[in-house]
ROROMAR-770522 format. One record per residue (C-alpha): residue number from 1; y, z, x negated. Coordinates in nm, 4 decimals. Example, Ala and Ser with C-alpha at 12.3 -4.5 7.8 and 13.67 -1.06 7.14 Angstrom:
> seq, py, pz, px
> 1, -0.4500, 0.7800, -1.2300 .
> 2, -0.1060, 0.7140, -1.3670 .
//
This chain:
> seq, py, pz, px
> 1, 7.3528, 5.9076, -8.4868 .
> 2, 7.6957, 5.9524, -8.5963 .
> 3, 7.7437, 6.3005, -8.4076 .
> 4, 7.4124, 6.4066, -8.5564 .
> 5, 7.5335, 6.3552, -8.9006 .
> 6, 7.8805, 6.4843, -8.8538 .
> 7, 7.6659, 6.8034, -8.7590 .
> 8, 7.4340, 6.8153, -9.0243 .
> 9, 7.7079, 6.7604, -9.2703 .
> 10, 7.9096, 7.0418, -9.1654 .
> 11, 7.6266, 7.3112, -9.1938 .
> 12, 7.4896, 7.1626, -9.5127 .
> 13, 7.8430, 7.1769, -9.6622 .
> 14, 7.8791, 7.5058, -9.5661 .
> 15, 7.5643, 7.6599, -9.7092 .
> 16, 7.6676, 7.4414, -10.0726 .
> 17, 8.0135, 7.6201, -10.0814 .
> 18, 7.9091, 7.9799, -9.9969 .
> 19, 7.5693, 7.9520, -10.2039 .
> 20, 7.7770, 7.8693, -10.4904 .
> 21, 8.1174, 8.0227, -10.4588 .
> 22, 7.9977, 8.3601, -10.3957 .
> 23, 7.7125, 8.4061, -10.6855 .
> 24, 7.9860, 8.2390, -10.9061 .
> 25, 8.3056, 8.4795, -10.8322 .
> 26, 8.0535, 8.7967, -10.8030 .
> 27, 7.9309, 8.6973, -11.1728 .
> 28, 8.2160, 8.6553, -11.3426 .
> 29, 8.4180, 8.9342, -11.1586 .
> 30, 8.1155, 9.1729, -11.2825 .
> 31, 8.1903, 9.0675, -11.6720 .
> 32, 8.5450, 9.1857, -11.6167 .
> 33, 8.4293, 9.5173, -11.5133 .
> 34, 8.3725, 9.4940, -11.1388 .
> 35, 8.0685, 9.6787, -10.9933 .
> 36, 8.0589, 9.4439, -10.6562 .
> 37, 7.9461, 9.1293, -10.5083 .
> 38, 8.1991, 8.8828, -10.3018 .
> 39, 8.0650, 8.6646, -10.0406 .
> 40, 8.3008, 8.3345, -10.0144 .
> 41, 8.3338, 8.0997, -9.7366 .
> 42, 8.5211, 7.7880, -9.5935 .
> 43, 8.6925, 7.9728, -9.3254 .
> 44, 8.6429, 8.3390, -9.3996 .
> 45, 8.8278, 8.3308, -9.7709 .
> 46, 9.1315, 8.1684, -9.6533 .
> 47, 9.1985, 8.3811, -9.3497 .
> 48, 9.1794, 8.6649, -9.5900 .
> 49, 9.4056, 8.4717, -9.7780 .
> 50, 9.6390, 8.4422, -9.4940 .
> 51, 9.6203, 8.8264, -9.4335 .
> 52, 9.7193, 8.9230, -9.8089 .
> 53, 10.0137, 8.6563, -9.8124 .
> 54, 10.1747, 8.8370, -9.5111 .
> 55, 10.0902, 9.1695, -9.6939 .
> 56, 10.2375, 9.0553, -10.0492 .
> 57, 10.5416, 8.9570, -9.8292 .
> 58, 10.5933, 9.3299, -9.6552 .
> 59, 10.5382, 9.4283, -10.0134 .
> 60, 10.7716, 9.2852, -10.1997 .
> 61, 11.0361, 9.2524, -9.9347 .
> 62, 11.3708, 9.3769, -10.0175 .
> 63, 11.5616, 9.4814, -9.7012 .
> 64, 11.9311, 9.3909, -9.7063 .
> 65, 12.2492, 9.4648, -9.5053 .
> 66, 12.4070, 9.2837, -9.3106 .
> 67, 12.7123, 9.3061, -9.0371 .
> 68, 12.7674, 9.1713, -8.7092 .
> 69, 13.0844, 9.0923, -8.4618 .
> 70, 13.0676, 9.2213, -8.1477 .
> 71, 13.2977, 9.2426, -7.8374 .
> 72, 13.3194, 9.5084, -7.5648 .
> 73, 13.4433, 9.2888, -7.3085 .
> 74, 13.5982, 9.4830, -6.9532 .
> 75, 13.6404, 9.2652, -6.6288 .
> 76, 13.7578, 9.3330, -6.3131 .
> 77, 13.3925, 9.4003, -6.1722 .
> 78, 13.2551, 9.5973, -6.4789 .
> 79, 13.1623, 9.6157, -6.8491 .
> 80, 12.9376, 9.4098, -7.0710 .
> 81, 12.9066, 9.3176, -7.4406 .
> 82, 12.8783, 8.9525, -7.6168 .
> 83, 12.8512, 8.8708, -7.9853 .
> 84, 13.0043, 8.6556, -8.2489 .
> 85, 12.7353, 8.3967, -8.3650 .
> 86, 12.7601, 8.4549, -8.7454 .
> 87, 12.6372, 8.7137, -8.9510 .
> 88, 12.8281, 8.8707, -9.2384 .
> 89, 12.6368, 9.0259, -9.5733 .
> 90, 12.8931, 9.1981, -9.6897 .
> 91, 13.1685, 9.4471, -9.4436 .
> 92, 13.4783, 9.3717, -9.6397 .
> 93, 13.3888, 8.9784, -9.5803 .
> 94, 13.3741, 9.0299, -9.2303 .
> 95, 13.6800, 9.2780, -9.2001 .
> 96, 13.8495, 9.0082, -9.3934 .
> 97, 13.7272, 8.7447, -9.1423 .
> 98, 13.9113, 8.9310, -8.8353 .
> 99, 14.2345, 8.9711, -9.0852 .
> 100, 14.2287, 8.6248, -9.1378 .
> 101, 14.1579, 8.5573, -8.7253 .
> 102, 14.4429, 8.8154, -8.6746 .
> 103, 14.2028, 9.0186, -8.4661 .
> 104, 14.3216, 9.3594, -8.3299 .
> 105, 14.1689, 9.6631, -8.1502 .
> 106, 14.2586, 9.5553, -7.8153 .
> 107, 14.3048, 9.1870, -7.7421 .
> 108, 14.3648, 9.0565, -7.3586 .
> 109, 14.2058, 8.7093, -7.2958 .
> 110, 14.0278, 8.5023, -7.0281 .
> 111, 13.6358, 8.4596, -6.9284 .
> 112, 13.7044, 8.0756, -7.1204 .
> 113, 13.3570, 7.9278, -6.9872 .
> 114, 13.0718, 8.0094, -6.7254 .
> 115, 12.7843, 7.8616, -6.6541 .
> 116, 12.5170, 7.9636, -6.4015 .
> 117, 12.1496, 7.8076, -6.3913 .
> 118, 11.8505, 7.8478, -6.2040 .
> 119, 11.5459, 7.8782, -6.4038 .
> 120, 11.1733, 7.9184, -6.3313 .
> 121, 10.8492, 8.0285, -6.5623 .
> 122, 10.5377, 7.8654, -6.4448 .
> 123, 10.2240, 8.1356, -6.4409 .
> 124, 10.0424, 8.1805, -6.7521 .
> 125, 9.7298, 7.9394, -6.8404 .
> 126, 9.3916, 8.0403, -6.7314 .
> 127, 9.2716, 8.2636, -7.0440 .
> 128, 9.0575, 8.1389, -7.3173 .
> 129, 8.8397, 8.3852, -7.5282 .
> 130, 9.1199, 8.3771, -7.7951 .
> 131, 9.3846, 8.4739, -7.5532 .
> 132, 9.2149, 8.7104, -7.3949 .
> 133, 9.1165, 8.8880, -7.7292 .
> 134, 9.5027, 8.8857, -7.8133 .
> 135, 9.6042, 9.0028, -7.4722 .
> 136, 9.3131, 9.3269, -7.4470 .
> 137, 9.4316, 9.4005, -7.8431 .
> 138, 9.7882, 9.4356, -7.7169 .
> 139, 9.7471, 9.6142, -7.3887 .
> 140, 9.4636, 9.8683, -7.4963 .
> 141, 9.3976, 9.7950, -7.8676 .
> 142, 9.0278, 9.6218, -7.8049 .
> 143, 8.9185, 9.4716, -8.1351 .
> 144, 8.8349, 9.1380, -8.1103 .
> 145, 8.4761, 9.1370, -8.1790 .
> 146, 8.4883, 9.4419, -7.8787 .
> 147, 8.6173, 9.1771, -7.6091 .
> 148, 8.3538, 8.9345, -7.7111 .
> 149, 8.0519, 9.1681, -7.6317 .
> 150, 8.2334, 9.2732, -7.3086 .
> 151, 8.2724, 8.9150, -7.2035 .
> 152, 7.9259, 8.8722, -7.2861 .
> 153, 7.8074, 9.1640, -7.0549 .
> 154, 8.0452, 9.0156, -6.7623 .
> 155, 7.9321, 8.6794, -6.7881 .
> 156, 7.5404, 8.8188, -6.7881 .
> 157, 7.6156, 9.0329, -6.4846 .
> 158, 7.7645, 8.6812, -6.3007 .
> 159, 8.1198, 8.8333, -6.2806 .
> 160, 8.2925, 8.5731, -6.5259 .
> 161, 8.2519, 8.2391, -6.6807 .
> 162, 8.3062, 8.0578, -6.9797 .
> 163, 8.4521, 7.7462, -6.9660 .
> 164, 8.8520, 7.8654, -6.9178 .
> 165, 8.7693, 8.2358, -6.8125 .
> 166, 8.7517, 8.2775, -6.4663 .
> 167, 8.5880, 8.5000, -6.2118 .
> 168, 8.2538, 8.3465, -6.0270 .
> 169, 8.2359, 8.2639, -5.6832 .
> 170, 8.0306, 8.6014, -5.6673 .
> 171, 8.2493, 8.8386, -5.4827 .
> 172, 8.1499, 9.1616, -5.6213 .
> 173, 8.0347, 9.4594, -5.4307 .
> 174, 8.2323, 9.7923, -5.4707 .
> 175, 7.9835, 9.9452, -5.6097 .
> 176, 7.9417, 9.6688, -5.8803 .
> 177, 8.2754, 9.7572, -5.9794 .
> 178, 8.2203, 10.0986, -5.9626 .
> 179, 7.9405, 10.0405, -6.2314 .
> 180, 8.1467, 9.8752, -6.4706 .
> 181, 8.2807, 10.1024, -6.7456 .
> 182, 8.6187, 10.1087, -6.8337 .
> 183, 8.6325, 9.8486, -7.0503 .
> 184, 8.4445, 9.5985, -6.8430 .
> 185, 8.6874, 9.6887, -6.5438 .
> 186, 8.9923, 9.6241, -6.7616 .
> 187, 8.8795, 9.3116, -6.8772 .
> 188, 8.7385, 9.2101, -6.5529 .
> 189, 9.0620, 9.2903, -6.3338 .
> 190, 9.2927, 9.0927, -6.6318 .
> 191, 9.0995, 8.7930, -6.5803 .
> 192, 9.0911, 8.8173, -6.2101 .
> 193, 9.4393, 8.8744, -6.1798 .
> 194, 9.5328, 8.5840, -6.4671 .
> 195, 9.3367, 8.3472, -6.2298 .
> 196, 9.5470, 8.4419, -5.9157 .
> 197, 9.8354, 8.4066, -6.0645 .
> 198, 9.7576, 8.0234, -6.0809 .
> 199, 9.8051, 8.0272, -5.7282 .
> 200, 10.1067, 8.2778, -5.7132 .
> 201, 10.4953, 8.1056, -5.6630 .
> 202, 10.6842, 8.0783, -6.0071 .
> 203, 10.8614, 8.3324, -6.1515 .
> 204, 11.2372, 8.2526, -6.0439 .
> 205, 11.5742, 8.3889, -6.2070 .
> 206, 11.8973, 8.2795, -6.2295 .
> 207, 12.0541, 8.2750, -6.6130 .
> 208, 12.4246, 8.3216, -6.6947 .
> 209, 12.5848, 8.2297, -6.9885 .
> 210, 12.9529, 8.3810, -7.1009 .
> 211, 13.2002, 8.2719, -7.3628 .
> 212, 13.5025, 8.4704, -7.4217 .
> 213, 13.7616, 8.3005, -7.6903 .
> 214, 13.9714, 8.5407, -7.8416 .
> 215, 14.2382, 8.3434, -8.1134 .
> 216, 13.9691, 8.1106, -8.1424 .
> 217, 13.6821, 8.3819, -8.1989 .
> 218, 13.4363, 8.2779, -7.9808 .
> 219, 13.1734, 8.6008, -7.8274 .
> 220, 12.8323, 8.4681, -7.6392 .
> 221, 12.6680, 8.6983, -7.3743 .
> 222, 12.3674, 8.5617, -7.1245 .
> 223, 12.2340, 8.7480, -6.8733 .
> 224, 11.9799, 8.7091, -6.6137 .
> 225, 11.9119, 8.8193, -6.2438 .
> 226, 11.5662, 8.8310, -6.0515 .
> 227, 11.5721, 8.5802, -5.7642 .
> 228, 11.1977, 8.5955, -5.7139 .
> 229, 10.9370, 8.7649, -5.9069 .
> 230, 10.6870, 8.5535, -5.8261 .
> 231, 10.3111, 8.5648, -6.0148 .
> 232, 10.4765, 8.8381, -6.2371 .
> 233, 10.4471, 9.0872, -5.9135 .
> 234, 10.0788, 9.0741, -6.0069 .
> 235, 10.1575, 9.2371, -6.3540 .
> 236, 10.3722, 9.4752, -6.2699 .
> 237, 10.2277, 9.7741, -6.3950 .
> 238, 10.2089, 9.5746, -6.7329 .
> 239, 10.5903, 9.4528, -6.6497 .
> 240, 10.7523, 9.7622, -6.6067 .
> 241, 10.7704, 9.8666, -6.9883 .
> 242, 11.0163, 9.5860, -6.9756 .
> 243, 11.2554, 9.6962, -6.6786 .
> 244, 11.4813, 9.8364, -6.9061 .
> 245, 11.5245, 9.5670, -7.1442 .
> 246, 11.5894, 9.3433, -6.8671 .
> 247, 11.8431, 9.5426, -6.6981 .
> 248, 12.0486, 9.5774, -7.0078 .
> 249, 12.0760, 9.1599, -7.0242 .
> 250, 12.2581, 9.1418, -6.6853 .
> 251, 12.6111, 9.0945, -6.6503 .
> 252, 12.8608, 9.1959, -6.3981 .
> 253, 12.9906, 8.9382, -6.1199 .
> 254, 13.1859, 8.6950, -6.3407 .
> 255, 13.4236, 8.4165, -6.2291 .
> 256, 13.5577, 8.1384, -6.4911 .
> 257, 13.9379, 8.2344, -6.6002 .
> 258, 13.9310, 8.5749, -6.4646 .
> 259, 14.1434, 8.8129, -6.7196 .
> 260, 13.9399, 9.0421, -6.9539 .
> 261, 14.0258, 9.3057, -7.2018 .
> 262, 13.7900, 9.2622, -7.5113 .
> 263, 13.7842, 9.5608, -7.7876 .
> 264, 13.5982, 9.4005, -8.1520 .
> 265, 13.3131, 9.5988, -8.2697 .
> 266, 13.1423, 9.6008, -8.6384 .
> 267, 12.7438, 9.6876, -8.5676 .
> 268, 12.5920, 9.7057, -8.9208 .
> 269, 12.1588, 9.6723, -8.9704 .
> 270, 11.9263, 9.6155, -9.2179 .
> 271, 11.7091, 9.3250, -9.2481 .
> 272, 11.3361, 9.3851, -9.1431 .
> 273, 11.0223, 9.2978, -9.3051 .
> 274, 10.7193, 9.1175, -9.1364 .
> 275, 10.4860, 9.3604, -8.9553 .
> 276, 10.1288, 9.3913, -9.0741 .
> 277, 9.8781, 9.2021, -8.8438 .
> 278, 9.6867, 9.3601, -8.5555 .
> 279, 9.3449, 9.2482, -8.4779 .
> 280, 9.4724, 9.0612, -8.1533 .
> 281, 9.7480, 8.9114, -8.4176 .
> 282, 9.4368, 8.7519, -8.6347 .
> 283, 9.3046, 8.5651, -8.3589 .
> 284, 9.6078, 8.3675, -8.2564 .
> 285, 9.7159, 8.3474, -8.6305 .
> 286, 9.3631, 8.1590, -8.7021 .
> 287, 9.4336, 7.9736, -8.4344 .
> 288, 9.7891, 7.8321, -8.5125 .
> 289, 9.7627, 7.8667, -8.9102 .
> 290, 9.8439, 7.4686, -8.9124 .
> 291, 10.2137, 7.5873, -8.8610 .
> 292, 10.2642, 7.7517, -9.1868 .
> 293, 10.1489, 7.4263, -9.3555 .
> 294, 10.3719, 7.1914, -9.5287 .
> 295, 10.1635, 6.8669, -9.5475 .
> 296, 10.2353, 6.7256, -9.1855 .
> 297, 9.8862, 6.5598, -9.1724 .
> 298, 9.6825, 6.8259, -9.2268 .
> 299, 9.8763, 7.0201, -9.0065 .
> 300, 9.8067, 6.7813, -8.7500 .
> 301, 9.4419, 6.8316, -8.7858 .
> 302, 9.4751, 7.1945, -8.7721 .
> 303, 9.6661, 7.1652, -8.4411 .
> 304, 9.3798, 6.9369, -8.3116 .
> 305, 9.0758, 7.1645, -8.4324 .
> 306, 9.2878, 7.4613, -8.3020 .
> 307, 9.3166, 7.6104, -8.6587 .
> 308, 9.0237, 7.7975, -8.8526 .
> 309, 8.7154, 7.8993, -8.6872 .
> 310, 8.6134, 7.8524, -8.3073 .
> 311, 8.6722, 8.0292, -8.0072 .
> 312, 8.3091, 8.1751, -8.0452 .
> 313, 8.3096, 8.2346, -8.4451 .
> 314, 8.6558, 8.4159, -8.4801 .
> 315, 8.6138, 8.7523, -8.3935 .
> 316, 8.2637, 8.7069, -8.6212 .
> 317, 8.4835, 8.6023, -8.8500 .
> 318, 8.6898, 8.8951, -8.8818 .
> 319, 8.4259, 9.1636, -8.8426 .
> 320, 8.2811, 8.9796, -9.1807 .
> 321, 8.5847, 9.0431, -9.3243 .
> 322, 8.5490, 9.4163, -9.2432 .
> 323, 8.1943, 9.4890, -9.3080 .
> 324, 8.2739, 9.2810, -9.6558 .
> 325, 8.5342, 9.5580, -9.7387 .
> 326, 8.7978, 9.2930, -9.7437 .
> 327, 9.0104, 9.4611, -9.5218 .
> 328, 9.0432, 9.7741, -9.3039 .
> 329, 9.1659, 9.8426, -8.9742 .
> 330, 9.3553, 10.1578, -8.8993 .
> 331, 9.5606, 10.1835, -8.5465 .
> 332, 9.5217, 9.8403, -8.5031 .
> 333, 9.6934, 9.7584, -8.8115 .
> 334, 9.5031, 9.5199, -9.0609 .
> 335, 9.5606, 9.5847, -9.4484 .
> 336, 9.3467, 9.4180, -9.7173 .
> 337, 9.1487, 9.6630, -9.9364 .
> 338, 9.1517, 9.6532, -10.3016 .
> 339, 8.8363, 9.4787, -10.3544 .
> 340, 9.0065, 9.1892, -10.0984 .
> 341, 9.3043, 9.1859, -10.3430 .
> 342, 9.0992, 9.1265, -10.6227 .
> 343, 8.9270, 8.8062, -10.4528 .
> 344, 9.2607, 8.6628, -10.2847 .
> 345, 9.4397, 8.6710, -10.6516 .
> 346, 9.1018, 8.5393, -10.8122 .
> 347, 9.0933, 8.2137, -10.5868 .
> 348, 9.4689, 8.1759, -10.5712 .
> 349, 9.5747, 7.8122, -10.6138 .
> 350, 9.2124, 7.6834, -10.5260 .
> 351, 9.1407, 7.4772, -10.2476 .
> 352, 8.9062, 7.8062, -10.1498 .
> 353, 9.2397, 8.0050, -10.0215 .
> 354, 9.3959, 7.7138, -9.8678 .
> 355, 9.3757, 7.6424, -9.4856 .
> 356, 9.4282, 7.2822, -9.5601 .
> 357, 9.0409, 7.2570, -9.7025 .
> 358, 8.9602, 7.3075, -9.3544 .
> 359, 9.1806, 6.9957, -9.2283 .
> 360, 9.0316, 6.7776, -9.5099 .
> 361, 8.6509, 6.8720, -9.4332 .
> 362, 8.7585, 6.8361, -9.0597 .
> 363, 8.9643, 6.4618, -9.1216 .
> 364, 8.6134, 6.3686, -9.3073 .
> 365, 8.3777, 6.4992, -9.0423 .
> 366, 8.5576, 6.3493, -8.7788 .
> 367, 8.5486, 5.9903, -8.9273 .
> 368, 8.1542, 6.0495, -8.9692 .
> 369, 8.1258, 6.1397, -8.6180 .
> 370, 8.3131, 5.7916, -8.5594 .
> 371, 8.0826, 5.6112, -8.7712 .
> 372, 8.3601, 5.5001, -9.0382 .
> 373, 8.2232, 5.7656, -9.2965 .
> 374, 7.9059, 5.8673, -9.4218 .
> 375, 7.7355, 6.1729, -9.4627 .
> 376, 7.6087, 6.1091, -9.8223 .
> 377, 7.9792, 6.0363, -9.9001 .
> 378, 8.1050, 6.3729, -9.7952 .
> 379, 7.8133, 6.5901, -9.9810 .
> 380, 7.9065, 6.3948, -10.2682 .
> 381, 8.2625, 6.5008, -10.2481 .
> 382, 8.1391, 6.8708, -10.1719 .
> 383, 7.9293, 6.8506, -10.4955 .
> 384, 8.2509, 6.7233, -10.6941 .
> 385, 8.4460, 7.0113, -10.5722 .
> 386, 8.1661, 7.2561, -10.6677 .
> 387, 8.0681, 7.1442, -11.0205 .
> 388, 8.4816, 7.1488, -11.0557 .
> 389, 8.5106, 7.5022, -10.9422 .
> 390, 8.2006, 7.6019, -11.1529 .
> 391, 8.3660, 7.4174, -11.4491 .
> 392, 8.7279, 7.5477, -11.4110 .
> 393, 8.7089, 7.8804, -11.2558 .
> 394, 8.6340, 8.1004, -11.5839 .
> 395, 8.9341, 7.9718, -11.7474 .
> 396, 9.1350, 8.0085, -11.4433 .
> 397, 9.0232, 8.4002, -11.4151 .
> 398, 9.1293, 8.4467, -11.7955 .
> 399, 9.4902, 8.3077, -11.7164 .
> 400, 9.5826, 8.5663, -11.4336 .
> 401, 9.6326, 8.9193, -11.4517 .
> 402, 9.3704, 8.9967, -11.2714 .
> 403, 9.2488, 9.2505, -11.4964 .
> 404, 9.5466, 9.4686, -11.4373 .
> 405, 9.4334, 9.4419, -11.1070 .
> 406, 9.0976, 9.5526, -11.1691 .
> 407, 9.1876, 9.8509, -11.3690 .
> 408, 9.4044, 10.0052, -11.0811 .
> 409, 9.1057, 9.9609, -10.8796 .
> 410, 8.8667, 10.1529, -11.0935 .
> 411, 9.1088, 10.4554, -11.1267 .
> 412, 9.1815, 10.4302, -10.7627 .
> 413, 8.8285, 10.4621, -10.6757 .
> 414, 8.7229, 10.6971, -10.9265 .
> 415, 8.6582, 11.0472, -10.7825 .
> 416, 8.6546, 11.2081, -11.1019 .
> 417, 8.5066, 11.2169, -11.4932 .
> 418, 8.0992, 11.2038, -11.5064 .
> 419, 8.0233, 11.5759, -11.6087 .
> 420, 7.6828, 11.4085, -11.7775 .
> 421, 7.8346, 11.1686, -12.0380 .
> 422, 8.2052, 11.2469, -12.0070 .
> 423, 8.2772, 10.9176, -12.0582 .
> 424, 8.2499, 10.7359, -11.7560 .
> 425, 8.4030, 10.7969, -11.3927 .
> 426, 8.2292, 10.8994, -11.0464 .
> 427, 8.2328, 10.6306, -10.8266 .
> 428, 8.0796, 10.5446, -10.4830 .
> 429, 7.8146, 10.3298, -10.5020 .
> 430, 7.7449, 10.2861, -10.0720 .
> 431, 7.4050, 10.4753, -10.1116 .
> 432, 7.5049, 10.7998, -10.3248 .
> 433, 7.7679, 10.8474, -10.6259 .
> 434, 7.7202, 10.7598, -10.9485 .
> 435, 7.8783, 10.7218, -11.2922 .
> 436, 8.0410, 10.3987, -11.4361 .
> 437, 7.8448, 10.4475, -11.7324 .
> 438, 7.5137, 10.3141, -11.5630 .
> 439, 7.4741, 10.0272, -11.8422 .
> 440, 7.5030, 10.2864, -12.1197 .
> 441, 7.2306, 10.5075, -12.0395 .
> 442, 7.4115, 10.7328, -11.8002 .
> 443, 7.1477, 10.8654, -11.5075 .
> 444, 7.4136, 11.0858, -11.3006 .
> 445, 7.4134, 10.9960, -10.9594 .
> 446, 7.4934, 11.2736, -10.6511 .
> 447, 7.3633, 11.2210, -10.2950 .
> 448, 7.6107, 11.1641, -10.0366 .
> 449, 7.4073, 11.3761, -9.7866 .
> 450, 7.2970, 11.7251, -9.8341 .
> 451, 7.1245, 11.9169, -9.6108 .
> 452, 7.1346, 11.6679, -9.3277 .
> 453, 7.5900, 11.7028, -9.3996 .
> 454, 7.7215, 11.3846, -9.5151 .
> 455, 7.9771, 11.5389, -9.8259 .
> 456, 8.3472, 11.3558, -9.8567 .
> 457, 8.4840, 11.2400, -10.1102 .
> 458, 8.7209, 11.5203, -10.1010 .
> 459, 8.4901, 11.7638, -10.1496 .
> 460, 8.3756, 11.5719, -10.4384 .
> 461, 8.6757, 11.5349, -10.5938 .
> 462, 8.6888, 11.8933, -10.5769 .
> 463, 8.3521, 11.9870, -10.7118 .
> 464, 8.4131, 11.7360, -11.0156 .
> 465, 8.7396, 11.9020, -11.0801 .
> 466, 8.6735, 12.2880, -11.0283 .
> 467, 8.2973, 12.3468, -11.0015 .
> 468, 8.3199, 12.4147, -10.6578 .
> 469, 8.4038, 12.2297, -10.2997 .
> 470, 8.5755, 12.3897, -9.9519 .
> 471, 8.3742, 12.5931, -9.7386 .
> 472, 8.1411, 12.2925, -9.5615 .
> 473, 8.0200, 12.3909, -9.1693 .
> 474, 7.7426, 12.2201, -9.0397 .
> 475, 7.4518, 12.1979, -9.2949 .
> 476, 7.0851, 12.2284, -9.1367 .
> 477, 6.8143, 12.4044, -9.2345 .
> 478, 6.4805, 12.2935, -9.3108 .
> 479, 6.3929, 12.4503, -8.9505 .
> 480, 6.7045, 12.2856, -8.8075 .
> 481, 6.9150, 12.5880, -8.8177 .
> 482, 7.2761, 12.5282, -8.8666 .
> 483, 7.4961, 12.6739, -9.1373 .
> 484, 7.7951, 12.6726, -9.3554 .
> 485, 7.8430, 12.7123, -9.7477 .
> 486, 7.9806, 12.5905, -10.0474 .
> 487, 7.8603, 12.3841, -10.2877 .
> 488, 7.9208, 12.4960, -10.6740 .
> 489, 7.7234, 12.3496, -10.9929 .
> 490, 7.3996, 12.4849, -11.1251 .
> 491, 7.3742, 12.2975, -11.3732 .
> 492, 7.6838, 12.0111, -11.3850 .
> 493, 7.5700, 11.7818, -11.6740 .
> 494, 7.2094, 11.7415, -11.4731 .
> 495, 7.3669, 11.6743, -11.1301 .
> 496, 7.1852, 12.0269, -11.0015 .
> 497, 7.4171, 12.2380, -10.7330 .
> 498, 7.4013, 12.5323, -10.5265 .
> 499, 7.4735, 12.6571, -10.2119 .
> 500, 7.6789, 12.9563, -10.2224 .
> 501, 7.7401, 13.1729, -9.8946 .
> 502, 8.0202, 13.4351, -9.7874 .
> 503, 7.8551, 13.7971, -9.7359 .
> 504, 8.1330, 13.9075, -9.4494 .
> 505, 7.9963, 14.2452, -9.4870 .
> 506, 7.9593, 14.3337, -9.8226 .
> 507, 8.2216, 14.1440, -9.9553 .
> 508, 7.9856, 13.9680, -10.2227 .
> 509, 7.8264, 13.6011, -10.2700 .
> 510, 7.4764, 13.4800, -10.2555 .
> 511, 7.3542, 13.1534, -10.4204 .
> 512, 7.0619, 12.9597, -10.3019 .
> 513, 6.9511, 12.6545, -10.4974 .
> 514, 6.9651, 12.3292, -10.3047 .
> 515, 6.5955, 12.2322, -10.3213 .
//
């Protein structure tokens, strides 16, 4: 059965790539001094690389000044501002342009052209999981994984469906809604309002465009006037943030040919770098990544299959990138970690880094499902790809500048010099802190938790540098009693430490060995 063959080919192919590429890169990078294991996959690796690409664009971005020409225009019924279409990279160029056109500090002219057009915006489409994840992240900073879990809870409570996301026919009782937690209520009412919007009138407005010609220099202005908020009235609280911006776009009543007094004005600005992705934007980026691909055939395939991953798996892919410590999320901004950067630099230029790989796979798999290609032919190509990867990757890695990044990573991850061998550095080994010279017989280790208290990296750094931590609060004795103390060395070379207490009455300090 062709469809079965297609599904089986996809599953086997995923397994072959992951089971070969992951140990291959892990072993090669470990030879270069990285004490990490790396997980690679057909979807997660190009997703990571897309985030890395955005981060590199931000890092290498160089802001440049620009200058724009505006016109403050006074008419019978009020004032408004219009703009000349071109930008100038140098202020002198703009000044010379104004001189060449004979623009003065004030000019008398007329409203050269005026058009008014009635427009409407239809209600948004019903939510898919991706659009709901993107919206919830923008509104409430919920992670895609959180939204997936909340959706599952609401589905199990028979409040929401999964074919396009809409409320079920069951009208919930007041106590049912009251029993939902805040996140569940937010998601439920977002879906409810989004569904109701389908049956609400269109959003109606009038768009006005004005042109003012001053000695051949044409200034443009555009504004709108709401006629009927329609479905947008359902999202009144959400829209209130944009009211001020919308008010600014309104133009005073105008008539074509009426007199206008124009005062030219130069405004300067700086080009801005792209912004880091939010978790919600990652979902949308994965779904629409085909737009960034030059190859039109691959672009169309990725559009047809809706990009990388599926509605059900994208959140898990992002979560995997976090668990593998390839990305971190702070204040809803996604950043590639040092480990993630090393992997991205390692796979740079290979199919593993490109969304096109998914397109090529899906094109072949689709033909298997249609009976035009075979599973055996697909797996033969995968086998060829893996052998090529194994043969070429060692040489490719040697040709990169990744060693410099690895050394930088080592320095950045080091907490201090090893007090035992004095050669290695103390680093986080996940379950404990240990020396990088472990393979050369340095067995120095330091626990992450002492007396039921997690010891921070900052305090480890201070202990290694000065022999004493800050006062640490919240240790617990064997009897469960809480206490505060410093950590000091008893025998640094052996990794033995003591508690040191402040005796407030006598001013003397007491030391107790950590058992």
